[in-house]
N, C-alpha and C positions, 0 to 999 in steps of 0.2 A: 896571441892573436889582436888582429885592429881593432880598434875603438870603431863601434860601429856607428854614423851623426846621418840622424834623419834630414832630408834638406825637404821639407812641405810646401810641394807646384800648385799651383792654379791657374792654369789653362798657360797658351804660351804668347806674348805679347806683351807690349805691356801699356797697355789700357783694354785689356778684360781677359787678359792673368800675368803669367810673372814677369816679370823684366828680365829680360830674356843675361842683359849683361848682369845682372846682379847673379840672376843664380849660375849664371856660366860664371863667374868669379868664385863662386860658392864651393863647387865641386872642385874646380882645381885647389882653391887654398884644400880643402878638405885631403887630396889625393895628396901634393907637397909634403904634409903633415903625418900623413903614413899612417890614416884614418882610412875608412872605406864608410863614403853616401849609401843611405837608403832613401832613392827618392819614392815619395808616396805625391798622394793626391786624394782629395777624395771626389768621387764616383756622382757626382752634381752636372745638369746644364751649364751650362754660362750665353750670357749674349754676346754674340759675333760683332765685334769694332775694325771697317774696315780703319786697317793701318795708316794706307796712302791719302785717304782723304778724312780720319779722326772720324770716322763715323757712325752710328750705328750702324748695323746690314738688316735689321731684324731677321737676322737666322743664329740660330743655337748650338751650340756649340760640347761637343764633350769634354770638362774640366782634365780629365781624368786622361782620354784619347790624345788632347795637345800638349796636357805635361808629359807625356812620350817622348815628346817630338825633343823634348830638350834632355829628359834620361836614354834617349838614344833607343829606345824602348821596354829598356828598365823600370821598368815602376810598380808600385803598391797601391794598392785600396788601401786608403786611411785607416779604412772599416778594419782591417786586420791586421791594424799595424799596433801593440802597445807599449808602455814605459818599457815594457819587461824583456824588449828588443833592440833597446836602444843605449847604446849609451847618452846620449845630449839629444837634445835637434835644433836643427836653424828655419826659421822665414826668410825664403827672398822678398821683395817687396815687388812693387808693379799694382796696377791697380786690381787685378784678382782677389789680392789681399785683402785687401778692403771692403772690394762687393761678391768674392763668389768663396773666401773663409768667415765673409762677415759682413755682415751692411750694416759698417763704419760709412759707407761712404755718403749715405743717405741719408741712416739715421745717428751718426756720431756718439756722442755716450752714451745713448740707448740702442746703441748695438744689438743684436742680435748673432753671436756665431753660429757656423756650423755646426750638427751635434757634435761630430764626431772629433772635428776638426778642436776640439772643448777639449773631450770627453780626451784626447789627449793631452793639450795640455794642460790639464786639473793634475791627471797623472806622472806626468812630468816633474810639474811643482811637487807633488806632494814626495814623491820619489828622492826630489832634490837634487833633480839628473839637470843640468844647462840645458840654458836654453837662449838661443839670437835672432837677433828680427833685424832687417835688416828693411832704410827709405819710409814706407809708409807702414811695415809690420809689425813695429811696435804698440801701433792701437789695435789692434788685434790682441794682443796679450795684453794689455790695460784693457779692452774689453772684457777677455773672460777672469781675469786675476787681479783686475780693480779690484775690486772690495773684497777679498779676503787678504792678500795679497801685501796693496800697496804696494808694487813692481814702482822702481824708475828706471826711466826710459828716455829715449831722444829722437825724437824724428828730424831732429836738427837746429831750426829756431824759426820757423813761421805759427804767428800767434794763434791763428785759428784754430788750427789741431790742434795744437799745444792745452789750447784749455778746453776743447774736447775729449785731452786724451787726461788731465788731473779730475772729470767731471766726473771721467769711471771710478775713482779713490787713486788714482795712481799718481804719479808723480813726474812732470816733465822737466827734465833738465836740459836746456843746450850746449848745443855739441859741432865743432867744425867739423868740416865734410869727413877729413881726411883718420879725424881720432873716432874714441866710439865711449858709448858709458856703460860702468857693472854697476849690476845691483850684488851687494858681493851675500848680501843678506841670502837674499833668491835665486840665484844663482844665474841673471838676465844677464846680455850683452848686447849691447842693441850700437847703430849706428846710423847715420843720416842717410848714405848716400843718393839715390836720382833727386831725394829730395832738397838735396842744394848743392849737385854734383853740374859743376858748367864743363866738367872735363870725363872720358872715360877713367882715364888714368886714378881723377880721381875720389870716385865712386868703387875703383877694382885699390887701393890705398888699404881703404877705410874698411874694407870687407873684409883683404886681409888678416887685417887685425882683429878683428872681432872674431873671425876665425882657430884664428890661434887662440886668443883669450878663452873662449867659448870650450875647448878643447885639453886647453890648462886647471879649468876649474874638473876637466874630469875627473 
């Protein structure tokens, strides 16, 4: 039976949702490992950003509907997924991870996560099931699990973001773009990806290693 790896998406596009390269690399690495990706997203609304102009449009879009673009329509509402349905879960980055799945982008260490995202993360941690986090997504992990688990995570080397992560009770570890940090006790793996990547291949290398490390923890 194939291992089931949850992939939590936050929209479609780096400025208002999931970073598409990171999401696709994650899905590809899962498939190449022989596991099955279970895509999901919260059923909430997001502020739309024009990715050509890099500015908000004033419109809103559904996180779930937008995420379905990346998942080719095969996606579930995260409210309907529990830890019992998964062997592991991975969070690609993109601004949506820090804006839609939680409000770390605005509140930093005082971030409030989406209730269903927090529920699933806490269920996975309690069940000792592996968690992967890419790019800025480790900030979400820190916001949800920091006080109880004090996880070790990385977003690369950005001092301001690292300080905010440390302020949640978590421990930030500096890491080069093509590598990853593994918290063996809490079974959490993270990699900087586009927090540091200057080239698409650098992001791909770190993500592929991270997905493998997550699956090896199952």
